[in-house]
N, C-alpha and C positions, 0 to 999 in steps of 0.2 A: 446479430447478423440475421437478416431475413432473406428468404429464398422465394424466387418466382418459379416459372416453368423450367424444369431442368432439360438440358440438351441430352442427347443419347450418351450413355456411359462410354467415355473414351478409353477406359482402362481394360485391357484384355490379358488373360493369363492361360486360357485353354487353346488359343490360336496364335498365329504369328502376328506380331505387332507391325502395323503399317499406318501411314498417314499420321494423324495427330497422336496416335497411340505409341508411335516410335519416338524414343528419347535419344537425341544427339548422335553419338558415334561418328562425328564429322571426320576425325582423323582416320579412322578405320575405313570409312567409305572412300575417302580420297585415296588411301592405299590400294584398295581393291580395284578402283577405277584405273589407277596408274598401271597396275599389273595387267589389266584387261587391254589397255592401249598398246602395251609392248609385248603382249602374248607371252608373258612369263608365268610360271606356276607359283602358287601360294598355298601354304599349309596354315589353316586356322584351327586352333583348338581352344576350348574353354571349358569351364565347369558345365554341368548339365543345366538345361533350362536357363542359359545365360544370354540367349538372344542371338546366337551365331547365325541361325537360319534367317531370322528377321533381318539381320545385318546384311547378309548376302543378297537377299531379295531387294532391300532398300538400295544397295549399291547398283544392282541390275536396273532398277528404275531410273537411277541417275544416268546410267549408260544410255538408256533409251531416250530420256529427255534431252540429253546433250547431243543426240543424233550423231553418235560416234561411228556409225556404220559397223557396229559389232552386235552379233546375235548372242543371246544368253540362254542357257539351259540350267535349270536346277533339278537335280536328281537325288531323291532321298533313298539311301541304301539300307536304312534301318529295316531289320527283319529279313534281309536277303540271306540265303543259306548256301548258295552255290554260284559257280560261274554262269550257269544258265540264268539264274535269277538276276545277276548283274546285267547280262545281255538284254533281258526283258526290260529292265528299268531304263537302260541306255536307249533301247529301241523306242520306248514310250516317250522319252525326252526328245529324241530326234523327230518323232512324229509331230511334235508341237512346234517345230521350227517354221514351217510354211503354212499359209492359210488357204491357198487355192488348190483345187484338184490338179490343174495342169502343172503347176510348179512342183507339187509333191510327186506327180508321176515322173517327171524328169529327175527329180531329186533321188527317188528310190530306185530308178531304173538304171543308174549309172555304175553299177558294181555290186549290187546286193542280190546275188543270185539265190540266196537262201531266204529271201523275204517274199511272202506271198501277198499279192495285191487283190483286194476284194472290193467290188463296187457296192456301195451301200444304198439303201432304199431312199435316202435323202436326195441322192443325185437324180433319181427318177422324177421326183416331185419338185426339185429345185427350191427347197425352203431355206437355203442359205447355210444349212448345217454342214458338218464335215461329211463329204460325199463318199468316203471309203474308209476302210481300215486296212492295216497291214498286220501280218502275223508271222511268227518265226517258224520256219519249216525244219531246219536242221537240228539234230540232237547234239551234235558236236559243238561245244561252246567255243572252241578255238576257231572253227569255221565261221560261226556266228560273229565272233568278235572281229575277225578279219574283215567280213563284209561291212559291219557297222563302222569300222575304222576307215574303210574305203569311202563310205558315205561322208564321214567327217572331213576327210581329205579333199574330196570333190567340192564340198560345200565351202571349205575354207579357202579354196582357190579364188573365190570371188568376194567372200565376206569373212572377216575375222570372227572367231567364235570363242566364247567363254563357257566352259562346262564346270559347274559346281557339283562335286560328288560329296554329298552330305552323309555323315556317319560312315566315313570311309574306312574306319577300323574294322568294319564287318568283313572286308576283303581278306584280312589276315587269316580268317578261319576257313577259307574256301578249300585250299588244297596244299597246305603246308608251304606256301611261298611260290609254288609253281605258277599260279595265275598272275601273281605280282610281277614275275619276270617277263611273262608274255605281254602284259599290259604296258610295262615300261618300254619295251621295244617299239611299241607304236607311239607312245606319248613323246618320247625323246626325239622323234623325227618330225613332229608336227610343228612347223615354224609359225603358223598363223592361228594356233589354238592355244588358249590359256586354260589351265586346269586349276580349280580351287578345291583342295582337299580339306574337308572340315570334319570335326568330330569332337566328342566330349570325353572320350577315354584317353586321357593324356599319356598314360604309360604305354598303351598299345601303339598310339600314333608316334610317340617318341622312338620306340623300338623300330618301327617301320621306316622312319626317315632319318634316324641318327645312327643306326647300327650299320657299320661298313659292310657287313655280310648280307644285308637285305637289299632287295631290288630297287627300292625307292630311296636309297641313300642319296642325299643331296639333290633330289629331283625337284625340290621346291624350297623357297624361302619360308621362314616361319613367322607367323603373327599370333602371339599369345593374346587372346582377347582379355583386356584388363577390365576392372570394374569401372562403371560409369561414375565420374566424380560427383560428389555431393552437390557442388554448385550447379552442375548441369541438371541434376534431378530437380533442384529447387526452382530453377528457371522454368523448366518444363511443367512441373506441378502447379506453380503459381499461375502460369499462363492458362492452363486448362481450367483451373478454378475461377480465375478472373473473368473468363469468357461467360461464366454463369453468375457474375457479380458476387463472387465469394472471395473474401480476403482470408485465405487460410494462413494461420500464423507460421512463420518460418521456423520458429523454435519447435513446433509440433512436427512439421514435415521433416526437419533435420533429425529429430528423435526417432521417427519411424525408419528413415533411411539407414541410420546407424544400427537400429535394433535388428534390421534384417541384413546387415552387412552389405549394403548396396546391391543386393541380389535383384536383378530386373524382374524376374517372374514373381517373386514374393512381394515386391513393392507394387507391382501392377495389381496383384491379387488383393492386397490390403486396401489400396485406394479404390479398387473396383467395388469392394464391399462397403467402404465408407461412403462412396458416391450414392450407393443404393439407399442408404438409410438417412442421409442428410435431409432430404425433403420432408421427412417425418418430424423434424425439429424446427420449430418456428424461430428459435434463437439458439445459438451455441456460444459457449465460452470455453476456456481452457479445461475447466473441470469436466464439462460434458464431453469434450473431445477425448480426454483421457479415459473416461468411462466407456466411450464407444470403442476406443482402441483396445482396451482390455477385452471387451466382448468380441471384437473381430478376431483377435488373436486366439481366443478360446474356440471360436467357430472354425478357424483354420486348422487348429490342432485336432479338433473333433473330426473334421473331414478326413484327416489322415490317420486316425486312430487304428483302424484295421490294418492299413499298410505298414505302420510302424510296429505293431504287434507281430505281424508276420516276419518282418525284417529281423526284429530282435530274436525271435525264436529260431531263425536260421543260423544265427551266429554261435560259434563254439564258446565254451566257458572262458577260454583265454582271450578270445576276441572281445567278449563282453567286458572282461576285466581291463583290457587294454583301452577300450573306449572310456570306461570309468576313469582310468588313469589320465587320459587326455583332458577330461572334464575337470578333474581335481587339480591338475597342474597347469591348465591353460596351454598344454602342449610344450611346456618348458621343463627342462631338466628331467625328462621322463625316465632316464636310465639311472637316476640317483637311487641309492639304497632306500632312502626314506619314502620316496614316491612309489617305488616298486612294492614296498611293504604295505603302504596305505591301500594299494589296489589289489593286494593279495597275489602278486606275481612273484614267483620264487627265483627266477633267473632271467638275466638279460637276453639269453638265447630264445627263451619263450616269447618275450616281448618282441624281439626282432622278427620272429616268424609270424606273429600275429599282425604286426604292422604291415609286413609285406602282403599278407593275404587280404587285409582290409583295403590296402591301396589297389590291389589287383581287382577287387570287387567294387571299386569306386564308392566305398563307404567313407574313406578318409583320403586326404591328399596332403602333400608336404609343400608348404610355402614358407620356408624358414622353419616354422614349427609345424607339427602335424595338426590338422584341423578336420572336423567333420564337414563333408560336402553340404549336407542338408541342414540349414539353419533351424528349420522347424523341427527336424528330428532331434537336434541338440536341445531345443527347448522342451520337447516331449520327454526326453530322457532326464533332464534336470528336475522335472516335476515328479519323476517316479523312482529314480535311484536314490538310495540312502548314502549319505556321506559320513 
């Protein structure tokens, strides 16, 4: 196999995937667009770095391209610590809805008494930039939220709106459920607004939307983001490589997909690094590919070495033993006397507590059997733990 001039690396793993970097998810995109059309709410959760944010933005692109007369806002709530933080993020999202000074003046002036309008220097020189900024004046988050919801209601009178609240589980920590109740009272009365609640901490989101005592109980339908099928990865990968006149063996691509358990970010990362070193090879064959694959995996593990050391050190002895048990057993029959003894766990109650704490901290999850979230972390452990 010989190579000419390479196109720009199409694989991304530190940023959101878009354009040719985005792989499939046709069914999920169709689902999101359908909920946007009908102004219904949708809860999306997935494992970490599984592509939910990229999916939402891709679906929003489809909404725009199909000219459905629906406006979209994507708000990342990660790192927010309070109701005030939530309002700031929502305010920032609303500020991006309209592009002209006149429209935004009308937009913000129809019920947002706690928003301060400030003329920016760009307006004086007319360079086409955003001519003003808005800032939050009130300290009372309930007053702020009320004004922001009035803006949403006024806007939705003329044009449907979809608001994606990413990492929505952050809301659960604000005020012991009080803010959830207030937020629900507004959301459930907005007929022309669709909310997409998204997050990666499945146990927290499940409690928020499935517990009858919680404010968001039954407020949204659920979409559990599945893995991308191997055949879709193969079509996507082969197309990207063929654009560079490279016939990448299907057997090799299939092996890598399964090696990383179909995880989007890890597959993107592996092929990003492979793409970077391919031009250095005048010719490749299966043996060379295997050698490059081993080297790339080693680099990926080395890049996470400090993170994994720190994570391992934060775990209790019983949590470490529990993880070892999962690796030894493949997550099967973990409560058997033999498996408990092999891992050095003296009682099922100890294992049960450790499992719950590891799930709560998003180290493991249960999908039939218990599994580690991070495939790379699992590989790192297998190289270091004695069996």
